[in-house]
N, C-alpha and C positions, 0 to 999 in steps of 0.2 A: 336412269339418272347418270350423268357423266361424272367421272372421278375427279374432274378438275374444277369443281364448283366451290371449293373451299368449305365444304361441310364435313361434319364429323363422320368417322368410319362407321359408327353404329347406324347412322342414317343411310349411308351407302348400302350397308348390308340389308337393312330392313326393306329398302326399295330396289334390291338387286333384280334386274331383269324387267323392270316396269318401263312403260312408255315405248315399247318396241313394236306394237301392232297398230299402225296408223289406220289400217282398214277398218278395224272394229273397236279400237280403244280398249282391248282386253288388258286388265291389270296384270294378270298372270301371263308370263311368256307362253305362247302356244307350244304344244309338242308337235314338232314337224316330223311326223313319222313317215318319212319318205326317203327313198334311196337316191332318186334323181330329181332334177329340176329342169323345166322346159326353158329353152333359149328363146329370147324375143326374136332373134334372126341370126343369120349366118355371121359368125364372128362377134356376136353379142352375148352378154351374160348378165344375169341379175346379181352376180357376185356369188351365187351358189350354183354349182354344176352337179356335184356328186357328194353324198353325205360323208364318205370317208375323208374327203378333203376339207369340207366345211358343211356345217348344218346350223340353221339359225338358232335352234335351242341350245346346242353346244356352244355356239358363239356367245350367247347371252351369259352362260355360265363362265366361260373363259374370260370374258371382260370383267365379270364380278371378281373372279379369282385374282386377276392382275391388279385390280383396285385394292383388294384386301391386303396384298403384300407390297404394294407400291412398285410393281414390276412393269416392264415394257410390254410384255405379252405373256399370256398363260395358255396352257394346253391341257385338255382333259383326256385321260386315258381310261382304258377298260378296267384297270386295277392299279394299286400302288406299285406292284412289281412290274407292271407294263410301263409305268412312268419311269421307274428305276432302270429298266432295260434300255429305254431310249437314251437315258443319260450315259449309261456305260458304253453305248454304241458311239459316243463321241470320242472314245479312246481307240487305240490301235494295238495290234499284237506287238508285244515287247514293252508296252506301257505298264507302269505300276501305279496303283492308287492307294494312298494312305486312308485307312478306314477305321472308324470307331470299333474297338474290340468287343465291347458288350452290346452288340447290336441285334436287331430283329433277326430271328433265325432264317426267315425267308430271304433276307438280303445276303446273309452268309451263304445260303444254298445257291443263290444265283451267281455269286462271285466264284464259289468253289466248284460247283458242278457244271456250270454252263460256260463261264468266261475264262476260268483258269486253263481248261483244256484248249481254249482258242488263243491263249497267249497273253491275256490281260490278268495281271497278278494283283491281288489285294494284300496289303501289308497292314496288319492289325496293331493298333496302338491305343493306349488310354488317351483319348482326345481331351479329357479334362486336365491332362498334364501338358501344358503348353510347351515346355522344353522337350518332352518326348516327341511331340509332333514336329517341332523344329528339326530335331535330329533325323527323324524318319523322312521328312520332306527333302532333306539335303542329300539323300541317297541317289545314286544314278538311276535314271529311267523313270523317276516319279513325275507324273503328269497331272495328278489330281488329288484332291483331299475331300473325302466324303464323311460328314460328321452328323451323327444323331445327337441332338441336345434338347431336352434331357434324353438320356439313353433308355433303351428298352431291354431289360426291365429294371435296371438298378438306379435309374434316374440321376446319373452323373451329368454334370453341367459343364459345358465347354465355354471358354472365353472366346466368343465368336470374333470380336474385334481383334484380339491378339492373333487368332488363327488366320483371319483375313490378311493381316499384315504379313504374316509368313508366306501365305499363298502369293500375294503380290510380289514379294521379294524374290520368290523362286519362279514366278511366271507360270503357276499351275492353276488349274480350274478348281474353284472352291464351291462345293455343293453342301447344302444343309438340309437334312431331313427334319422338317418342322412339324411333323404330324402331331406330336404331343401338345404343342402350345398354339399352333396356328398363327396367322397374321394378327389375330385379335390380341394375343398376349406377347408375341415376339416377332420382330421384323428383321429377319436375317439379311435381306438385301440392304437395309439401312446400315447394317453393321459390316458390310463389305463382301457378302456372299455374291457369287455369280449366278447361281441357280438355287431355287428352293424346291424341295421335293415333298410330296404328300401321298400318304394313303388317304384319299378323300373319303373312303369308306367310314373313317373314324369321326373325328369331331366336325369336319366340314359338312358332311351329310347329316351325321348326328343322330340317326334313328334306327340303326341296325337293319336297314331295309334296302341297301344298295351297295354294290362293290364298285369302287372308282379310284382313280389316281390323278395326280396333277403335277405339272412342272411349271414354275414361274421363272421367266428369264429376265435378267437385268438389262440386257442390251439388245438392240435390233439384230446384231450379228449372231448372237447366241440364239435368239428367237427364230431366226431363219434356219439355223441348223436343226433345232428341235422340230420346227414345222415340217421340214423335209422328212425327218425320221418318223414323225407321227403319221404323215400321209404315206410314206414309202413302205413302212412296216404294217401300218393299218390297225394298230391296237387302240382304236378310238372308243370313246364313250358314246353309247347310243342315245337317241333323243329322249327316251323315257327316263333313263338313268341320269341324264344331264338335268332334266327337269326336277327330279327328286333331289339331286344334290343342290341345285339352285334354291329350291324351297328350303332345304336345310340351312343354307347360308343365312337366310333371313332371320333366323333365331339364334345364330351362333353366339352373339354377344350375351344374350340373356342366359343361354344354356351354360356357357363356360363360366360366367360369373357365379352362377348358382353351384355348378359342379365344383369349382375350386373352393368355394366357401364351405361346402360339405366336406371336401377332402381334408381341409385343414382341421375341421372338427374331428373327423374320423382318425386322422393321423395323431392328433393329440391324445385321443382316447387310447389308441393302440400303444402309444409310447408309455403309458402308465400301466398297461396290463401285465401282470406277473408272468404270463405264459408266452409273452412276445419278447424275443431276444433283441431284435433290431428293427427299426423302421426307416425306410428310405422315402423321404418326401422333402423336396427342396424348400418348402415353406416352413419347416421346423428350424428353430434356432440351433446353430451348430452344424447344419448341413453345409458342406463345403461349397455348394453352388448357390446358396441363398444370396450371398453378397453380390455375385455376378448378376443374377436375375433382378435383384432389387436396384442395382446400379443402372440397369437398362430400363427401369420403370416398367417391367413386364409383370405378369402374374407368375404363379408357381405351378399352374396346371392342376389336373384332377386325377393323376395317377399316383398310386402308392404301392410300394412293395414292402413286405415284412417277413421276418423269419419267426417261426414258432419255436418253442423250446425243444420239441420232440417231433421228428419227422413222422413218427407213427400216428400223430394226430391228424396229419393232412387228409387222408381218405375220409375220416369222419367229418372234418370241416367241410369238405367239398360236397359230401352227401347230405349234410345237415342244414346248410343255409336255406332260408326261406324267403328272404328279401333279395339278397344277392343271387345271381344266376351263375351257375358253373358253365362257362362258355368261353370260347376263344374269340376275342375281339376287344374293342375298347372304344370309348368316345361317344357312345350312345346315351340316351336319356335314362336307360336302365343300368343299374350297377351290376358289374360282372366280376367274378373271381376266376383266376386262371392259375394253373400250376406250370410255370414256364419250363421246368426241366423236362417234362414229358409232353408238353404241348407246343408252345410257340418257339422253343429253342431246342427241340429234340434233335435237329440236324447238326448241332454243334457237338464236337467230341466231348464225352463226359469229363475227361481230365481238364479240358479247357473250361468247361462250365464250372467245375469245382474251383478252379483257380480264380475265376472271375467273381465267384460268389453266387452263381445261379445253381444253388444246391437243392437238396431234397427237403429243405425246411422253408424254402422261399415261395411265397404266394404273391400274386400281383392283383391289385384291385383297380378297376376302372370305376370311378365314382360317378353316379348319375345325379338326377335331380330330385330324388326322393327326399323324405324327411331324414335329416342326419341322425336324429335320435333313433329312428327305426333301424338305420344301418348299423349303428353302434350296438343296439340291443341284439340284432341278428348275429353279429360277430361275438358278442358276449355269450350267447346261448351255445355256440359251437366251440368256443375256446374254454 
């Protein structure tokens, strides 16, 4: 189904990849498990020559991803970090990129251990503070702004429209990591972003059974540059994983609606628990990002972070849960609990973690589609 038919996004998602196999009428996009494609004749092509450059299964996924975010074109990568790597390659030695300070540890590692030695410098800022971003972007050599919103794991929310205005004013590239909300709940391109970045492993695929990444471009010029890097560096998503991610997209709307409904119930429950010191969830009244997300008519997502009263409780909580699963990831149908300080954010200096609030009392929850009462009861048993 084409994205210009004037139908609702939920319908586009449900029918993602359909009507593509005229030979058989298959409803599900076939898995084109092939490296090469035969040429009809000398100088002729079917549009597919070699699967690193393009594969019909991956193309179906990429078209669905572009429609989801309202982008010009989308690109599927072997992981979220591979997608991020392609974006960073748009910059050159000597360039500086303003980056969210409380960001995913893998993003921090890529900037610090891979690209800083090559001359691309990340400048870390609280991107929920618009004026701090404005000041940082005015510094010499800044060529890009990369924002996670909400952030991982503290769920701080940036005013994307305000940041887009700053980026336009300074003539810098504005990139938004939209992994936590997806195009179903937040549309950064409509708010002025140039590129949208995803770990598609998470909510887009949604079943903890595939590792994938994606970049969605706002303009043909940017799309051409990302396409060159995708083909040139070769970190593409394979046909089977493309098919799994495409299948996940079909239920994205249903899953996320249920997950954020559960998350609100769990967050409210945690907020009242005497052994919980603080709850980070944008859907709670008083959260500084709630008004921004509500203004954009988005949802609040299904990620929660909370601090227990005593760090000594953490090992028993992680060992004692029976509905939650102690695992590193998020966005699947199963609810997961993670200890960021020693798992997802271990590569960040301990002093920086402590300053940001990623401390030894903080736990992160990825809320799934289970019964919300069972989730609260499970937390109650270990708290």
